[in-house]
VEXMAR-119021 format. One record per residue (C-alpha): y, x, z. Coordinates in steps of 0.001 Angstrom, whole numbers, plus 500000, padded with zeros to 6 digits. Each point is the difference from the previous one (the first is absolute). Example, Ala and Ser with C-alpha at 12.3 -4.5 7.8 and 13.67 -1.06 7.14 Angstrom:
# VEXMAR-119021
495500512300507800 503440501370499340 
END
This chain:
# VEXMAR-119021
572830880171943453 499353496585501516 496800499493497999 498523503258501256 500768499123503624 498431496569499592 496848501311498321 499570502687502664 500429497427502783 497491497548498498 497402502768499670 500239500450503757 500424496425501173 498835497731497185 501846497462497825 501118497456502609 503716499280500336 501076497903502989 502553497331499175 502473499302502787 501046496392499424 501743498436503032 499531496345499100 502138497527501924 498318498984503236 497173502535499702 501378503021501886 498365499852503455 502046499304503104 498553503274501332 502531501767497770 502964497665500312 499073497322497477 502056499068496972 503063502103500760 501333503259498625 498718501822503053 496642498245499704 499614500983496364 500887503617500778 497601500210502944 497177498305498109 500524502020496816 500081503283501899 496803499011501818 498316499310496641 501144503429498837 498505501586503119 496651498297499303 500081500926496291 500945503662500458 497014502230499329 498042497069498563 501762499238496718 502184501764497456 502823497472499809 501706496918501312 501898497351498039 502706498117501903 500960496720498343 503800500263499905 500690496282499612 498253499155503264 502275502425501845 503072498956498032 499643496351501075 501268500967503471 503183501527498613 501390503270501411 497541500011502918 497072499722497591 501305502793497805 500478502256503027 496375499244500865 499008501017496471 501827503301500485 498078500659503199 496650499213498371 500645502158496925 501150502942502109 497098499693502422 497514499933497132 501436502998498178 500177501932503294 496319499155500523 499104501496496611 499452496682498246 501293499275496526 502384497040499998 500011497568497080 502984497667500377 499004496653498507 503473498893498950 499339498907496382 503470501008498906 501219499572496441 503552499962498688 502305501758497588 502373502945500083 501752500916503215 498215497232501928 496631501559499194 501443503372500993 500918498512503374 496496498682500584 498447503292498912 502265501999502315 499262497718502946 496250500654499843 499319503233498124 502853502422500694 499488502727502580 501349498679503305 500327496455498611 500492497206502546 496546498575499201 498441503190498699 496554499496498567 497660502051497862 499911497315497313 501443496552499335 498756497015498006 502092499044496966 499941497010497640 500185501211496361 500532496665498298 503757500477499509 499291503009497797 499392503734500061 503653500831500703 499640498375503428 497319502561500919 502009503084499125 501951500316503307 496704499880501905 498485502591497691 502922502376500543 499753499707503774 496225500494499823 500364503137497899 502723501425502229 498298499313503329 496279500151499077 499546496286500622 498024497249498261 500851496804498125 497600497057500145 500302497640497033 498804496389500038 497509499784497139 497402497279500727 500577498393503373 497503498041502096 501936496757500590 498751496876498168 503342499465498251 499901503435498410 498174498418497045 503112497940499194 501503503011498234 497983503192500436 497002498873497944 501949498375497150 499113501307496565 502507502481498618 499101501259496536 496288499819500653 499903501259503600 501028498576503382 503534500717501137 498828502147502931 498143502275497574 503098500405497848 501995500914503088 497485502679500953 499972501384496464 503791500353500161 499715501880503307 498010502898498478 502979502434499771 500989499224503597 496435500517501213 500051503449498391 503291500892501699 498555499591503510 496643501670499332 498930502486502663 497697503008500115 497146497682500984 500213498381496572 501118496708501509 503456498510499623 502323498892502775 500879496991497892 497539497552501514 498991496633498576 499409496863502031 496635498685498811 498756496995501965 496488500065501414 499526496370498937 499820501123496333 497416502828499767 499549499740496228 503734500287499522 500077502992502349 497432501720497793 502136499192496956 503045501451501735 498079503171500795 499226500432496312 503692499565499169 501237502307502767 497289502541500872 502366502197502041 501771497326502050 499022499446503611 499434496345500897 501236498018502979 497563497131500395 500964496860501952 497656497062500508 497258501684502049 498967498370503269 501859496851500962 500775499138496352 496290499903499255 499135503059497922 497196502321501088 499810503765499771 498329500115496571 502674497834498408 502797501859501766 498794503344498650 499072498820496515 502796502085498484 499134503180501913 498102502848498348 496975502014501063 500599503637500868 498268502776501938 501262498496503269 499105496415499114 502346497287498733 503669500897499770 503124498696498356 502254498403502572 500246497864503093 498563496631501013 502312498007502231 498859497813502876 502546498199502158 498994496901501963 496325500959500223 500812503232501845 503208499130501877 499178496448501078 496229499996500590 498722497263502302 499190502509502731 503613501203500004 501354496441500116 497817499366503051 500845503283501754 501258499682503572 501142503596500360 501495502753497888 496788501995500350 497924497112498633 502480499484497169 499896503678498983 496201499967500035 499939496922497760 502431501504497471 498228503360499841 496649498246499554 501362497852497168 501482503054498257 496779502007500379 497894497088498719 502135499585496873 500081503738499345 496221500254500337 499573497065497603 502166501653497350 498436503440500463 496502498559499554 500395499655496231 
END
């Protein structure tokens, strides 16, 4: 089961997940710049630095997609390189649609041998539970995970997610409705491969989500460049014999575009800067 693989990997490496977000104009000329080849080279180099240091990577699909076919080929290369290196791949695609369209998205990312095969994919639940079913079926068939947007870290998330719905915020009602799906992907570890996105910028809400979904692993954005510290990022994690557990904390810009890497004059210097940034973030999170 996906959840069991993730929990085992975080026990070894810690909770850090490295986000691979090739923002326009940020991929160094060392790798080919803002081209399909540049994104592939840069992403694979990030994977090389992350391997053996973290449990997972999270490529941001939209930032590859913006370059069209060349960008999507680069995404393929990065996903394959990461899985070959023993890293879990969380495709941050935020898909959400109905019927056969949802089945197409689910097949593209979660099926065995899929063109963009990942270990889990992010999904938007706000069109209804039926939109999640194709992802659930693929996850059950291929031992993959499904990552549901619950309480996100962007400022505009309050426009809808926190609105009162029969005495509780909408995001809480969504999580309550996910309980049967969480149970379906539960592994031997006791954790479920249905993960919840719980932003690090709302620690109190993360604790509330943990009470609503005690078995769901969390994917926590907002740590690092978005301003949240380790304590806030891990507010929804739980204490166990091996320390805090319960999911992954994502860091993107802070570990892939540190100042030292931006100023690097050689590939060796760049690799050193990335590995240092990853190790620093991992140590910070493990210190709790």
